[in-house]
C-alpha positions in Angstrom: 87.1 105.3 -93.5 89.9 102.7 -92.9 93.2 104.3 -93.9 95.3 101.2 -92.9 97.7 100.1 -95.7 96.6 97.3 -98.0 98.8 94.3 -97.4 100.9 93.3 -100.4 100.5 89.7 -101.7 103.3 87.4 -100.9 105.8 87.0 -103.8 105.4 83.8 -105.7 108.5 81.7 -105.2 110.6 81.2 -108.3 111.7 77.6 -108.8 115.3 77.0 -108.9 116.1 75.4 -112.3 119.1 73.6 -110.8 116.8 71.8 -108.2 114.5 69.0 -109.2 111.1 68.5 -107.5 112.2 65.0 -106.5 115.4 63.0 -106.4 115.7 61.5 -109.9 118.7 59.2 -110.7 121.6 61.1 -112.1 121.3 61.3 -115.9 124.7 59.7 -116.4 123.5 56.6 -114.5 120.4 56.1 -116.7 120.4 53.0 -118.8 121.1 53.7 -122.5 118.6 52.5 -125.1 119.3 51.1 -128.5 118.3 54.5 -130.0 120.8 56.3 -127.8 123.6 53.9 -128.9 122.6 54.3 -132.6 122.7 58.1 -132.4 126.2 58.0 -131.0 127.3 55.3 -133.6 125.9 57.5 -136.3 127.9 60.5 -135.1 131.0 58.4 -135.1 130.3 57.2 -138.7 129.9 60.8 -139.8 133.2 61.8 -138.1 135.0 58.9 -139.7 133.6 59.9 -143.2 134.8 63.5 -142.6 138.3 62.3 -141.7 138.1 63.3 -138.0 138.7 59.7 -136.9 141.0 57.1 -138.2 139.7 53.6 -139.0 141.3 52.3 -135.8 139.8 55.0 -133.6 136.4 54.6 -135.3 136.4 50.8 -134.7 137.4 51.2 -131.0 134.7 53.7 -130.3 132.0 51.7 -132.1 133.0 48.7 -129.9 132.6 50.9 -126.8 129.2 52.2 -128.0 127.7 48.8 -128.2 129.3 47.8 -124.9 127.9 50.9 -123.1 125.1 50.3 -120.6 124.5 53.9 -119.4 124.3 57.4 -120.9 127.4 58.4 -119.0 129.5 55.8 -120.9 128.3 57.2 -124.2 129.1 60.9 -123.6 132.9 60.7 -123.7 132.8 58.9 -127.1 131.8 62.1 -129.0 133.0 64.8 -126.6 135.9 65.8 -128.9 133.7 65.9 -132.0 131.6 68.8 -133.4 128.5 66.6 -133.4 128.7 66.1 -129.6 125.8 68.4 -128.8 123.5 66.8 -131.4 124.0 63.3 -129.9 122.6 64.6 -126.6 119.3 65.5 -128.3 116.9 63.8 -130.7 118.4 63.9 -134.2 115.9 65.0 -137.0 115.5 62.8 -140.0 116.2 64.1 -143.5 112.5 64.2 -144.3 111.9 66.5 -141.3 114.4 69.1 -142.3 113.1 71.6 -145.0 115.1 71.4 -148.2 117.0 68.3 -147.2 117.6 65.9 -150.0 117.9 62.2 -149.2 121.0 60.5 -150.7 120.7 56.9 -151.7 122.2 54.5 -149.1 122.0 57.0 -146.2 120.0 56.3 -143.1 117.9 59.1 -141.4 120.1 61.7 -139.8 123.3 60.7 -141.7 125.1 63.5 -143.5 126.1 63.2 -147.1 129.4 61.4 -147.7 132.5 62.7 -149.3 132.2 63.1 -153.1 135.4 61.1 -154.0 134.5 58.0 -156.0 136.3 55.3 -157.9 135.5 53.3 -161.0 133.3 50.3 -160.6 135.8 47.9 -162.3 139.3 46.9 -161.5 141.2 44.9 -164.1 144.7 43.3 -163.7 146.1 41.5 -166.8 149.7 40.5 -166.5 150.0 43.1 -163.8 148.4 44.4 -160.7 145.6 46.7 -159.5 145.2 48.1 -156.0 142.6 50.1 -154.2 143.0 51.2 -150.6 142.9 54.3 -148.3 139.8 56.5 -148.0 137.6 56.1 -151.0 133.9 56.0 -151.5 132.5 52.5 -151.9 129.5 52.2 -154.1 126.9 49.4 -154.6 128.9 47.2 -156.9 132.5 46.5 -157.9 134.0 44.1 -160.5 137.5 42.7 -160.0 139.2 40.8 -162.8 142.6 39.3 -162.4 144.1 37.4 -165.4 147.7 36.4 -164.8 147.8 39.3 -162.4 146.6 40.4 -159.0 143.9 42.7 -157.6 144.0 44.0 -154.0 141.0 45.7 -152.4 141.4 47.2 -148.9 138.1 48.4 -147.5 139.4 49.2 -144.0 139.3 52.9 -144.5 136.5 53.0 -147.2 133.4 55.1 -146.8 130.2 53.0 -147.5 127.4 55.0 -149.0 125.1 52.1 -149.6 123.8 49.3 -147.2 125.5 46.6 -149.3 128.5 46.4 -151.5 128.6 43.4 -153.9 132.0 42.5 -155.3 132.1 40.2 -158.4 135.5 38.5 -158.7 137.0 36.7 -161.6 140.5 35.2 -161.2 142.1 33.3 -164.0 145.7 32.3 -163.3 145.6 35.2 -160.9 144.4 36.3 -157.5 142.0 38.7 -155.8 142.5 39.7 -152.2 139.9 41.7 -150.2 140.2 43.1 -146.7 137.3 44.5 -144.7 137.1 46.3 -141.3 135.6 44.8 -138.1 132.4 46.8 -138.3 131.4 45.3 -141.7 129.4 42.1 -142.3 131.2 39.9 -144.8 129.3 37.2 -146.7 129.3 35.3 -150.0 131.3 32.7 -151.8 132.0 31.4 -155.3 133.3 28.6 -157.4 136.9 27.4 -157.3 137.9 25.5 -160.4 141.5 24.2 -160.0 141.7 27.1 -157.7 140.5 28.5 -154.4 137.6 30.7 -153.4 137.8 31.6 -149.7 135.4 34.0 -147.9 135.9 34.2 -144.2 132.4 35.3 -143.3 131.8 37.5 -140.3 128.8 39.4 -138.7 129.1 43.0 -137.7 128.2 44.0 -134.1 126.3 46.9 -135.6 123.0 45.7 -137.0 122.8 48.7 -139.3 126.4 48.4 -140.5 127.3 47.9 -144.2 127.4 44.4 -145.8 130.0 43.2 -148.2 129.0 40.3 -150.4 131.6 38.4 -152.5 130.6 36.5 -155.6 132.4 35.0 -158.6 134.8 32.3 -159.6 138.5 31.4 -159.6 140.0 29.3 -162.4 143.6 28.2 -161.7 143.6 31.2 -159.4 142.4 32.3 -156.0 140.0 34.7 -154.4 140.3 35.5 -150.7 138.2 37.8 -148.5 138.8 38.4 -144.9 138.7 41.0 -142.2 141.8 43.0 -141.4 143.9 41.9 -138.5 142.9 44.0 -135.5 145.5 46.1 -133.8 146.7 45.3 -130.3 145.1 48.5 -129.1 141.7 47.5 -130.6 142.0 44.0 -129.1 142.6 45.4 -125.7 139.6 47.7 -126.0 137.4 44.8 -126.9 138.7 42.7 -124.1 137.9 45.5 -121.6 134.4 45.8 -123.0 133.9 42.0 -122.7 135.1 42.0 -119.1 132.8 44.9 -118.3 129.8 43.0 -119.7 130.7 39.8 -117.9 131.0 41.8 -114.6 127.6 43.4 -115.2 125.9 40.0 -115.9 127.5 38.5 -112.8 
């Protein structure tokens, strides 16, 4: 009888999770896709709606998002936000989350917006009416100025619908509308012994909100234009443009 000890099987090597089987490119150097950029842009819109970012900060970061070529350039844009971890993973749609209720005007993955709302009509007769700051913009707004003036500043507004239509009527009065850089501005109207000026612009974000201006000005004026960008925002856009030019060269 053979009493020699039975040899023990060699231990199975445990793979080191920090080592990769082959040398992949660093994740930060991987090219960013349109979906990657949109996830980060969505997180920035959510932070802006919650008041975590100012209008200027939001505009600058959105510019950087659509100028980014790699994942490493996207990461710092949400690092100081609670949604940073979510932007590094696939974001579930509202339909995929049990109990989630879709809110009109929201895209998949976008959180419900603040509940503050404003009336759908602004009327200034022999006086003035003004709306600015952080308010919830709906689908439609009517602005009437008769021997008075209406001022609508959308630079800090939260858009809860894909399109906001503003119907303007100015009779011996004026309506002035300002929009931020990330909004597409379209439309026009009739000027009868008056002026109707809409300085149209296209947003760099294909999913950004659209503001459409309609109506008429009789012995009055309607003007819609984008806000004047700050010097800091202009510098950020110039840096992004130079970066893109260098990449193409």
